C-alpha positions, 0 to 999 in steps of 0.5 A, a space after each residue: 483448455 479447461 475452464 477456471 472456476 468463476 470464483 478462483 482466485 488466479 489473478 496476481 493482486 493489484 497495487 490497491 489490493 496491496 495497499 488496502 490489506 496493509 491498511 488492515 493490518 494483512 502484512 507478511 511478518 514472521 514472528 518466529 524471525 522476530 523472536 530470534 533476533 530479539 532474543 538474540 539482542 537480549 542475549 548480546 546485552 546479557 553477555 557484555 553485562 554478565 560480569 557486572 551482573 554476577 559481580 552485583 548479585 554477589 555483593 547483594 548476596 554477601 550482604 543479604 547474609 550478613 547475619 548481624 542484620 537478622 535480629 534487629 530487622 523490624 516489619 518496616 525494614 523488611 518491606 524496605 528489604 522486598 522493595 530495594 531488591 525489586 529495584 535492585 532486579 529491575 536495575 538488572 533486567 532494564 538494560 536487556 528488556 530495552 534491547 529485547 524491545 528495540 531489536 524487535 522493533 527494528 527487525 518488525 520494520 525491517 520485515 513491514 516498513 512504517 505501518 501504524 494500524 490501530 484496527 488490528 487491536 480492535 475486537 473481532 466478534 466473527 473469531 467467536 464463530 464456532 464453525 469458523 473456528 473448526 475450519 481454522 482448526 483443519 486449515 493450512 495455517 494451522 498445520 503450518 504452525 503445529 509443525 512451527 511449533 513441533 520443529 521449535 521445540 524438538 530443536 530447543 530441546 535437542 540443542 540444550 540436552 546435547 549442550 549439557 551433556 557435554 557439560 555435564 562433568 563441569 556441572 557435577 563438580 559446581 558444587 567444589 567450585 566457589 561462587 564467582 566461578 560457579 556462576 561463571 560456568 552457568 553463565 557460560 553454558 547458558 550463553 552457549 545454549 542461547 547462541 545454539 538455539 538463536 542460530 537454530 532460530 534465525 534460520 527456522 524464522 527465514 524458512 518462516 518468513 519465506 512461507 509467510 510471504 507465499 501465503 500473504 501473497 496467494 490469500 491477496 490473489 483476486 478472481 477475474 471479477 474482482 480485477 474487472 470491478 476494481 478496474 472499473 471502479 478505477 477507470 469508471 464504468 465504460 458505459 457511463 463514461 461514454 454517456 458523459 462522453 455523449 452527454 458533453 458532445 450535446 452540450 457543446 454542439 447545443 452550445 455552437 448552434 447557439 452561437 451560429 446566430 452571429 455567423 455571417 457565412 457557412 461554407 459546405 461541402 457540401 453534404 459532409 462538412 460545415 464550417 460557419 464563420 463571422 468577420 467584423 471588419 472593425 473588431 476582428 483582425 481575421 474571421 472566426 470559426 464559430 461552428 463546424 463539423 461532419 455528417 449529422 453535425 455538418 447537416 445541423 449547422 445547414 439547418 440553423 443556417 437556414 433558420 437564422 437566414 445565414 447565407 451557404 456557400 458550397 466551396 468544398 476544398 476551402 470547406 475541408 481546409 477550414 475543418 481540418 485546420 481550425 478549431 472553434 473559437 479560433 481565427 482562420 489561418 493566414 494561407 486561408 485568408 484570400 479564399 475566404 476573403 473572396 466568399 465573404 465579399 460575395 456574401 456581403 455584395 449578395 446582402 447589400 443587393 438585396 437590401 
């Protein structure tokens, strides 16, 4: 099986990589999908308000063409008339703009979820690099964007042309109709064209959304080395962890050896296991394990016992039982009381004999 190039991104993105990308504003989002539903929301509001909008426009036009207002209009009246028209237009388009903003925000939330990131609006001077710019022009992403633009323009043109062609006879007779029927006919035609364009853009947006998610996933893929480095960062370098554990073990052993000075006896295997015990008849209910270990630790315990003048007793079964059933600082189990008591009695008897 051929080996993969060392820089080949073949590994699935880790949760950390996805989270970092999201924090940087890199998410799979289709602007086409967002625009389609924004347009849909705007035209739905326009459809329901069309009657009142036409009526308002008709009333305003009737007022504007009243001839008895023209001769007496002063500059101040002209200014007031212009401001009045601006407010009038703002009142008409405000519901549509609000609906567009709300739908756009809602569709964006559905696509990417809650996300507040201000880094995406910061200027990136790397985009001014001409060499990088040329690479972007001939990239797969630019080709996809070009294909989307061509498809969108062609689809919108075809829909508008076919609908206008079908409605051409009514449009020709438009000059012979009244103002309100003419406006209604134009509004109905625009609405039919818009609905068809919106449906087309929704399907285009769905296709674009699928592509954007695929492309985003491909961009987030990682090399084997990146996965390895992230694992090291998350779990720590195995070598450093091993060294840390080794230092902790050494510190624990050194502390244990220091406490051995208070031991009364060391029970051994005799070579592989050693357990140091302390017992104070007046203060303790049962003997306590001060140190224990196997192999080189057992040898250090015996060396310390010799250094501190602590008695060493070879009891292989008892040493193994103490080593396997106790922890440092704990009292010995009840089932070992009798065996340990015999050892301690022997040691205390020897100490009295040599005093």
